[in-house]
Structures are given as structure tokens and as C-alpha cells.
PDB file as gemmi writes it, atoms N, CA and C in Angstrom:
CRYST1    1.000    1.000    1.000  90.00  90.00  90.00 P 1                      
ATOM      1  N   MET A   1       1.877  -6.301 -12.823  1.00  0.00           N  
ATOM      2  CA  MET A   1       1.871  -5.493 -11.616  1.00  0.00           C  
ATOM      3  C   MET A   1       3.293  -5.023 -11.330  1.00  0.00           C  
ATOM      4  N   CYS A   2       3.405  -3.873 -10.764  1.00  0.00           N  
ATOM      5  CA  CYS A   2       4.710  -3.323 -10.406  1.00  0.00           C  
ATOM      6  C   CYS A   2       5.355  -4.217  -9.353  1.00  0.00           C  
ATOM      7  N   ARG A   3       6.560  -4.623  -9.578  1.00  0.00           N  
ATOM      8  CA  ARG A   3       7.224  -5.561  -8.669  1.00  0.00           C  
ATOM      9  C   ARG A   3       7.454  -5.012  -7.276  1.00  0.00           C  
ATOM     10  N   SER A   4       7.576  -3.685  -7.156  1.00  0.00           N  
ATOM     11  CA  SER A   4       7.879  -3.120  -5.848  1.00  0.00           C  
ATOM     12  C   SER A   4       6.630  -2.917  -4.988  1.00  0.00           C  
ATOM     13  N   ILE A   5       5.449  -3.156  -5.548  1.00  0.00           N  
ATOM     14  CA  ILE A   5       4.224  -3.065  -4.759  1.00  0.00           C  
ATOM     15  C   ILE A   5       3.913  -4.452  -4.217  1.00  0.00           C  
ATOM     16  N   ARG A   6       3.840  -4.536  -2.895  1.00  0.00           N  
ATOM     17  CA  ARG A   6       3.556  -5.835  -2.295  1.00  0.00           C  
ATOM     18  C   ARG A   6       2.107  -5.860  -1.825  1.00  0.00           C  
ATOM     19  N   PRO A   7       1.494  -7.036  -1.784  1.00  0.00           N  
ATOM     20  CA  PRO A   7       0.122  -7.122  -1.295  1.00  0.00           C  
ATOM     21  C   PRO A   7       0.052  -6.669   0.166  1.00  0.00           C  
ATOM     22  N   LEU A   8      -0.949  -5.849   0.471  1.00  0.00           N  
ATOM     23  CA  LEU A   8      -1.105  -5.352   1.834  1.00  0.00           C  
ATOM     24  C   LEU A   8      -2.200  -6.100   2.584  1.00  0.00           C  
ATOM     25  N   HIS A   9      -3.165  -6.648   1.850  1.00  0.00           N  
ATOM     26  CA  HIS A   9      -4.229  -7.431   2.493  1.00  0.00           C  
ATOM     27  C   HIS A   9      -3.708  -8.846   2.737  1.00  0.00           C  
ATOM     28  N   ARG A  10      -4.071  -9.378   3.860  1.00  0.00           N  
ATOM     29  CA  ARG A  10      -3.662 -10.728   4.267  1.00  0.00           C  
ATOM     30  C   ARG A  10      -2.171 -10.834   4.545  1.00  0.00           C  
ATOM     31  N   ALA A  11      -1.526  -9.702   4.806  1.00  0.00           N  
ATOM     32  CA  ALA A  11      -0.118  -9.737   5.204  1.00  0.00           C  
ATOM     33  C   ALA A  11      -0.053 -10.232   6.644  1.00  0.00           C  
ATOM     34  N   GLU A  12       1.030 -10.878   6.993  1.00  0.00           N  
ATOM     35  CA  GLU A  12       1.158 -11.399   8.353  1.00  0.00           C  
ATOM     36  C   GLU A  12       1.258 -10.277   9.373  1.00  0.00           C  
ATOM     37  N   VAL A  13       1.814  -9.158   8.944  1.00  0.00           N  
ATOM     38  CA  VAL A  13       1.905  -7.986   9.803  1.00  0.00           C  
ATOM     39  C   VAL A  13       1.024  -6.907   9.181  1.00  0.00           C  
ATOM     40  N   GLU A  14       0.146  -6.308   9.976  1.00  0.00           N  
ATOM     41  CA  GLU A  14      -0.772  -5.303   9.458  1.00  0.00           C  
ATOM     42  C   GLU A  14       0.009  -4.136   8.860  1.00  0.00           C  
ATOM     43  N   PRO A  15      -0.377  -3.688   7.667  1.00  0.00           N  
ATOM     44  CA  PRO A  15       0.351  -2.585   7.030  1.00  0.00           C  
ATOM     45  C   PRO A  15       0.166  -1.273   7.796  1.00  0.00           C  
ATOM     46  N   THR A  16       1.217  -0.481   7.808  1.00  0.00           N  
ATOM     47  CA  THR A  16       1.165   0.827   8.455  1.00  0.00           C  
ATOM     48  C   THR A  16       0.653   1.863   7.464  1.00  0.00           C  
ATOM     49  N   GLU A  17       0.391   3.071   7.959  1.00  0.00           N  
ATOM     50  CA  GLU A  17      -0.009   4.164   7.069  1.00  0.00           C  
ATOM     51  C   GLU A  17       1.088   4.438   6.043  1.00  0.00           C  
ATOM     52  N   LEU A  18       2.338   4.314   6.478  1.00  0.00           N  
ATOM     53  CA  LEU A  18       3.463   4.534   5.565  1.00  0.00           C  
ATOM     54  C   LEU A  18       3.501   3.464   4.475  1.00  0.00           C  
ATOM     55  N   ASP A  19       3.212   2.212   4.823  1.00  0.00           N  
ATOM     56  CA  ASP A  19       3.158   1.146   3.820  1.00  0.00           C  
ATOM     57  C   ASP A  19       2.116   1.453   2.755  1.00  0.00           C  
ATOM     58  N   VAL A  20       0.946   1.929   3.195  1.00  0.00           N  
ATOM     59  CA  VAL A  20      -0.145   2.250   2.268  1.00  0.00           C  
ATOM     60  C   VAL A  20       0.259   3.423   1.381  1.00  0.00           C  
ATOM     61  N   ARG A  21       0.850   4.447   1.961  1.00  0.00           N  
ATOM     62  CA  ARG A  21       1.272   5.619   1.180  1.00  0.00           C  
ATOM     63  C   ARG A  21       2.368   5.243   0.183  1.00  0.00           C  
ATOM     64  N   ASP A  22       3.337   4.429   0.622  1.00  0.00           N  
ATOM     65  CA  ASP A  22       4.405   3.995  -0.289  1.00  0.00           C  
ATOM     66  C   ASP A  22       3.840   3.235  -1.486  1.00  0.00           C  
ATOM     67  N   ALA A  23       2.852   2.382  -1.236  1.00  0.00           N  
ATOM     68  CA  ALA A  23       2.222   1.642  -2.334  1.00  0.00           C  
ATOM     69  C   ALA A  23       1.494   2.608  -3.267  1.00  0.00           C  
ATOM     70  N   ALA A  24       0.847   3.632  -2.694  1.00  0.00           N  
ATOM     71  CA  ALA A  24       0.146   4.621  -3.508  1.00  0.00           C  
ATOM     72  C   ALA A  24       1.128   5.398  -4.385  1.00  0.00           C  
ATOM     73  N   VAL A  25       2.271   5.777  -3.828  1.00  0.00           N  
ATOM     74  CA  VAL A  25       3.290   6.487  -4.604  1.00  0.00           C  
ATOM     75  C   VAL A  25       3.755   5.618  -5.769  1.00  0.00           C  
ATOM     76  N   GLN A  26       4.027   4.353  -5.513  1.00  0.00           N  
ATOM     77  CA  GLN A  26       4.476   3.453  -6.578  1.00  0.00           C  
ATOM     78  C   GLN A  26       3.409   3.312  -7.664  1.00  0.00           C  
ATOM     79  N   TYR A  27       2.157   3.229  -7.241  1.00  0.00           N  
ATOM     80  CA  TYR A  27       1.052   3.099  -8.193  1.00  0.00           C  
ATOM     81  C   TYR A  27       0.947   4.346  -9.074  1.00  0.00           C  
ATOM     82  N   VAL A  28       0.991   5.515  -8.461  1.00  0.00           N  
ATOM     83  CA  VAL A  28       0.891   6.765  -9.222  1.00  0.00           C  
ATOM     84  C   VAL A  28       2.104   6.924 -10.142  1.00  0.00           C  
ATOM     85  N   ARG A  29       3.285   6.558  -9.672  1.00  0.00           N  
ATOM     86  CA  ARG A  29       4.475   6.608 -10.533  1.00  0.00           C  
ATOM     87  C   ARG A  29       4.294   5.717 -11.753  1.00  0.00           C  
ATOM     88  N   LYS A  30       3.787   4.515 -11.518  1.00  0.00           N  
ATOM     89  CA  LYS A  30       3.608   3.557 -12.614  1.00  0.00           C  
ATOM     90  C   LYS A  30       2.614   4.085 -13.645  1.00  0.00           C  
ATOM     91  N   LEU A  31       1.477   4.579 -13.166  1.00  0.00           N  
ATOM     92  CA  LEU A  31       0.449   5.065 -14.085  1.00  0.00           C  
ATOM     93  C   LEU A  31       0.869   6.314 -14.840  1.00  0.00           C  
ATOM     94  N   SER A  32       1.548   7.220 -14.142  1.00  0.00           N  
ATOM     95  CA  SER A  32       1.915   8.492 -14.760  1.00  0.00           C  
ATOM     96  C   SER A  32       3.188   8.401 -15.600  1.00  0.00           C  
ATOM     97  N   GLY A  33       4.020   7.401 -15.298  1.00  0.00           N  
ATOM     98  CA  GLY A  33       5.308   7.304 -15.971  1.00  0.00           C  
ATOM     99  C   GLY A  33       6.300   8.324 -15.452  1.00  0.00           C  
ATOM    100  N   ILE A  34       5.985   8.924 -14.320  1.00  0.00           N  
ATOM    101  CA  ILE A  34       6.838   9.961 -13.725  1.00  0.00           C  
ATOM    102  C   ILE A  34       7.380   9.465 -12.393  1.00  0.00           C  
ATOM    103  N   ARG A  35       8.703   9.432 -12.277  1.00  0.00           N  
ATOM    104  CA  ARG A  35       9.308   9.024 -11.009  1.00  0.00           C  
ATOM    105  C   ARG A  35       9.340  10.196 -10.037  1.00  0.00           C  
ATOM    106  N   THR A  36       9.809  11.328 -10.493  1.00  0.00           N  
ATOM    107  CA  THR A  36       9.859  12.538  -9.687  1.00  0.00           C  
ATOM    108  C   THR A  36       9.165  13.641 -10.477  1.00  0.00           C  
ATOM    109  N   PRO A  37       8.025  14.132  -9.983  1.00  0.00           N  
ATOM    110  CA  PRO A  37       7.298  15.141 -10.748  1.00  0.00           C  
ATOM    111  C   PRO A  37       8.005  16.489 -10.748  1.00  0.00           C  
ATOM    112  N   SER A  38       7.790  17.242 -11.802  1.00  0.00           N  
ATOM    113  CA  SER A  38       8.308  18.610 -11.872  1.00  0.00           C  
ATOM    114  C   SER A  38       7.529  19.466 -10.873  1.00  0.00           C  
ATOM    115  N   LYS A  39       8.022  20.678 -10.623  1.00  0.00           N  
ATOM    116  CA  LYS A  39       7.308  21.576  -9.713  1.00  0.00           C  
ATOM    117  C   LYS A  39       5.887  21.831 -10.208  1.00  0.00           C  
ATOM    118  N   ALA A  40       5.733  21.942 -11.512  1.00  0.00           N  
ATOM    119  CA  ALA A  40       4.415  22.198 -12.090  1.00  0.00           C  
ATOM    120  C   ALA A  40       3.471  21.003 -11.903  1.00  0.00           C  
ATOM    121  N   ASP A  41       4.017  19.794 -11.968  1.00  0.00           N  
ATOM    122  CA  ASP A  41       3.192  18.588 -11.852  1.00  0.00           C  
ATOM    123  C   ASP A  41       3.060  18.076 -10.422  1.00  0.00           C  
ATOM    124  N   ALA A  42       3.858  18.592  -9.505  1.00  0.00           N  
ATOM    125  CA  ALA A  42       3.867  18.090  -8.121  1.00  0.00           C  
ATOM    126  C   ALA A  42       2.497  18.153  -7.445  1.00  0.00           C  
ATOM    127  N   PRO A  43       1.734  19.233  -7.566  1.00  0.00           N  
ATOM    128  CA  PRO A  43       0.425  19.255  -6.899  1.00  0.00           C  
ATOM    129  C   PRO A  43      -0.526  18.154  -7.404  1.00  0.00           C  
ATOM    130  N   ALA A  44      -0.554  17.941  -8.699  1.00  0.00           N  
ATOM    131  CA  ALA A  44      -1.415  16.891  -9.258  1.00  0.00           C  
ATOM    132  C   ALA A  44      -0.938  15.512  -8.817  1.00  0.00           C  
ATOM    133  N   PHE A  45       0.378  15.318  -8.810  1.00  0.00           N  
ATOM    134  CA  PHE A  45       0.961  14.042  -8.401  1.00  0.00           C  
ATOM    135  C   PHE A  45       0.610  13.754  -6.936  1.00  0.00           C  
ATOM    136  N   GLU A  46       0.819  14.744  -6.061  1.00  0.00           N  
ATOM    137  CA  GLU A  46       0.537  14.562  -4.630  1.00  0.00           C  
ATOM    138  C   GLU A  46      -0.948  14.351  -4.383  1.00  0.00           C  
ATOM    139  N   ALA A  47      -1.799  15.059  -5.118  1.00  0.00           N  
ATOM    140  CA  ALA A  47      -3.245  14.872  -4.967  1.00  0.00           C  
ATOM    141  C   ALA A  47      -3.636  13.447  -5.342  1.00  0.00           C  
ATOM    142  N   ALA A  48      -3.040  12.929  -6.403  1.00  0.00           N  
ATOM    143  CA  ALA A  48      -3.318  11.553  -6.817  1.00  0.00           C  
ATOM    144  C   ALA A  48      -2.849  10.563  -5.752  1.00  0.00           C  
ATOM    145  N   VAL A  49      -1.667  10.792  -5.197  1.00  0.00           N  
ATOM    146  CA  VAL A  49      -1.146   9.911  -4.141  1.00  0.00           C  
ATOM    147  C   VAL A  49      -2.099   9.920  -2.943  1.00  0.00           C  
ATOM    148  N   GLU A  50      -2.581  11.094  -2.549  1.00  0.00           N  
ATOM    149  CA  GLU A  50      -3.495  11.188  -1.405  1.00  0.00           C  
ATOM    150  C   GLU A  50      -4.807  10.460  -1.685  1.00  0.00           C  
ATOM    151  N   GLU A  51      -5.332  10.603  -2.901  1.00  0.00           N  
ATOM    152  CA  GLU A  51      -6.578   9.926  -3.252  1.00  0.00           C  
ATOM    153  C   GLU A  51      -6.410   8.413  -3.274  1.00  0.00           C  
ATOM    154  N   VAL A  52      -5.314   7.934  -3.831  1.00  0.00           N  
ATOM    155  CA  VAL A  52      -5.059   6.489  -3.874  1.00  0.00           C  
ATOM    156  C   VAL A  52      -4.836   5.960  -2.454  1.00  0.00           C  
ATOM    157  N   THR A  53      -4.126   6.713  -1.625  1.00  0.00           N  
ATOM    158  CA  THR A  53      -3.906   6.309  -0.237  1.00  0.00           C  
ATOM    159  C   THR A  53      -5.242   6.176   0.488  1.00  0.00           C  
ATOM    160  N   ALA A  54      -6.119   7.150   0.330  1.00  0.00           N  
ATOM    161  CA  ALA A  54      -7.423   7.118   0.992  1.00  0.00           C  
ATOM    162  C   ALA A  54      -8.264   5.940   0.495  1.00  0.00           C  
ATOM    163  N   ALA A  55      -8.281   5.726  -0.821  1.00  0.00           N  
ATOM    164  CA  ALA A  55      -9.051   4.616  -1.386  1.00  0.00           C  
ATOM    165  C   ALA A  55      -8.506   3.267  -0.906  1.00  0.00           C  
ATOM    166  N   THR A  56      -7.192   3.150  -0.837  1.00  0.00           N  
ATOM    167  CA  THR A  56      -6.577   1.905  -0.377  1.00  0.00           C  
ATOM    168  C   THR A  56      -6.893   1.649   1.087  1.00  0.00           C  
ATOM    169  N   THR A  57      -6.841   2.687   1.895  1.00  0.00           N  
ATOM    170  CA  THR A  57      -7.167   2.549   3.313  1.00  0.00           C  
ATOM    171  C   THR A  57      -8.621   2.102   3.481  1.00  0.00           C  
ATOM    172  N   ARG A  58      -9.536   2.705   2.716  1.00  0.00           N  
ATOM    173  CA  ARG A  58     -10.946   2.295   2.787  1.00  0.00           C  
ATOM    174  C   ARG A  58     -11.105   0.842   2.368  1.00  0.00           C  
ATOM    175  N   LEU A  59     -10.424   0.452   1.309  1.00  0.00           N  
ATOM    176  CA  LEU A  59     -10.512  -0.924   0.824  1.00  0.00           C  
ATOM    177  C   LEU A  59     -10.006  -1.909   1.877  1.00  0.00           C  
ATOM    178  N   LEU A  60      -8.829  -1.657   2.423  1.00  0.00           N  
ATOM    179  CA  LEU A  60      -8.256  -2.581   3.398  1.00  0.00           C  
ATOM    180  C   LEU A  60      -9.107  -2.673   4.660  1.00  0.00           C  
ATOM    181  N   THR A  61      -9.752  -1.568   5.031  1.00  0.00           N  
ATOM    182  CA  THR A  61     -10.630  -1.562   6.201  1.00  0.00           C  
ATOM    183  C   THR A  61     -11.891  -2.379   5.932  1.00  0.00           C  
ATOM    184  N   ALA A  62     -12.386  -2.336   4.702  1.00  0.00           N  
ATOM    185  CA  ALA A  62     -13.631  -3.013   4.357  1.00  0.00           C  
ATOM    186  C   ALA A  62     -13.462  -4.517   4.119  1.00  0.00           C  
ATOM    187  N   LEU A  63     -12.275  -4.943   3.726  1.00  0.00           N  
ATOM    188  CA  LEU A  63     -12.059  -6.364   3.442  1.00  0.00           C  
ATOM    189  C   LEU A  63     -12.070  -7.174   4.729  1.00  0.00           C  
ATOM    190  N   ARG A  64     -12.622  -8.372   4.627  1.00  0.00           N  
ATOM    191  CA  ARG A  64     -12.643  -9.259   5.787  1.00  0.00           C  
ATOM    192  C   ARG A  64     -11.243  -9.766   6.075  1.00  0.00           C  
ATOM    193  N   PRO A  65     -10.923  -9.969   7.356  1.00  0.00           N  
ATOM    194  CA  PRO A  65      -9.602 -10.507   7.679  1.00  0.00           C  
ATOM    195  C   PRO A  65      -9.459 -11.937   7.164  1.00  0.00           C  
ATOM    196  N   ALA A  66      -8.258 -12.280   6.843  1.00  0.00           N  
ATOM    197  CA  ALA A  66      -7.982 -13.630   6.344  1.00  0.00           C  
ATOM    198  C   ALA A  66      -8.040 -14.622   7.499  1.00  0.00           C  
ATOM    199  N   PRO A  67      -8.572 -15.812   7.244  1.00  0.00           N  
ATOM    200  CA  PRO A  67      -8.563 -16.818   8.301  1.00  0.00           C  
ATOM    201  C   PRO A  67      -7.131 -17.299   8.524  1.00  0.00           C  
ATOM    202  N   PRO A  68      -6.801 -17.697   9.743  1.00  0.00           N  
ATOM    203  CA  PRO A  68      -5.444 -18.184   9.993  1.00  0.00           C  
ATOM    204  C   PRO A  68      -5.169 -19.477   9.218  1.00  0.00           C  
ATOM    205  N   VAL A  69      -3.959 -19.623   8.774  1.00  0.00           N  
ATOM    206  CA  VAL A  69      -3.547 -20.829   8.054  1.00  0.00           C  
ATOM    207  C   VAL A  69      -3.173 -21.875   9.100  1.00  0.00           C  
ATOM    208  N   PRO A  70      -3.787 -23.051   9.046  1.00  0.00           N  
ATOM    209  CA  PRO A  70      -3.481 -24.085  10.040  1.00  0.00           C  
ATOM    210  C   PRO A  70      -1.992 -24.443  10.029  1.00  0.00           C  
ATOM    211  N   GLY A  71      -1.396 -24.481  11.207  1.00  0.00           N  
ATOM    212  CA  GLY A  71      -0.005 -24.889  11.336  1.00  0.00           C  
ATOM    213  C   GLY A  71       1.007 -23.785  11.124  1.00  0.00           C  
ATOM    214  N   ARG A  72       0.580 -22.604  10.705  1.00  0.00           N  
ATOM    215  CA  ARG A  72       1.515 -21.510  10.463  1.00  0.00           C  
ATOM    216  C   ARG A  72       1.630 -20.650  11.720  1.00  0.00           C  
ATOM    217  N   ILE A  73       2.869 -20.359  12.100  1.00  0.00           N  
ATOM    218  CA  ILE A  73       3.108 -19.480  13.244  1.00  0.00           C  
ATOM    219  C   ILE A  73       3.266 -18.079  12.678  1.00  0.00           C  
ATOM    220  N   PRO A  74       2.398 -17.131  13.088  1.00  0.00           N  
ATOM    221  CA  PRO A  74       2.527 -15.770  12.570  1.00  0.00           C  
ATOM    222  C   PRO A  74       3.877 -15.143  12.906  1.00  0.00           C  
ATOM    223  N   LEU A  75       4.395 -14.338  11.986  1.00  0.00           N  
ATOM    224  CA  LEU A  75       5.701 -13.700  12.195  1.00  0.00           C  
ATOM    225  C   LEU A  75       5.723 -12.854  13.460  1.00  0.00           C  
ATOM    226  N   ARG A  76       4.603 -12.206  13.785  1.00  0.00           N  
ATOM    227  CA  ARG A  76       4.607 -11.332  14.966  1.00  0.00           C  
ATOM    228  C   ARG A  76       4.896 -12.116  16.244  1.00  0.00           C  
ATOM    229  N   HIS A  77       4.674 -13.440  16.229  1.00  0.00           N  
ATOM    230  CA  HIS A  77       4.988 -14.268  17.398  1.00  0.00           C  
ATOM    231  C   HIS A  77       6.464 -14.693  17.410  1.00  0.00           C  
ATOM    232  N   LEU A  78       7.091 -14.665  16.253  1.00  0.00           N  
ATOM    233  CA  LEU A  78       8.494 -15.054  16.159  1.00  0.00           C  
ATOM    234  C   LEU A  78       9.427 -13.886  16.438  1.00  0.00           C  
ATOM    235  N   HIS A  79       8.979 -12.659  16.087  1.00  0.00           N  
ATOM    236  CA  HIS A  79       9.817 -11.470  16.220  1.00  0.00           C  
ATOM    237  C   HIS A  79       9.061 -10.422  17.036  1.00  0.00           C  
ATOM    238  N   PRO A  80       9.116 -10.526  18.354  1.00  0.00           N  
ATOM    239  CA  PRO A  80       8.352  -9.570  19.183  1.00  0.00           C  
ATOM    240  C   PRO A  80       8.875  -8.163  19.103  1.00  0.00           C  
TER     241      PRO A  80                                                      
END                                                                             
């Protein structure tokens, strides 16, 4: 797995839309082998990012929330 992609499900802080999009960009970069697409490839690259973002959002919405870990204080309570 790409090291810069972090798990978004069961994170202590709910991922933002930007977190999901950033993960999608990293995924598309990894699969395509392209860090920065050319002007000719940019539309296909962006379309792929949008599709992966949408699929990831649907997946995260459909997954059940993780049960709380006994004894763990969530980060959102430590850093208001």
C-alpha cells in the first residue's frame, strides 16, 4: 500500500472531504504512475480522481462505525 495513504475508516477524527480527495489523488497517482498529468492526460486523471473520491465516500458512509476502545480517550476530547 502507498505509505502516504492513511486509513480513513475507524479514524479517531472523522475524515473531511479533502482527506478523501487527497487519498483518491494518491491512489490514482500510484495506479497510473503519473505524479503530475500532462495537459492531454489531465481530464482522464481528474475524472479518475472524482470517481475514486465518490466511491470512497460511498464506502465510508456504508461502513458501520467502529465500537469505542475501552479505556481510550478520543483525540477530539484532548484537542478541542
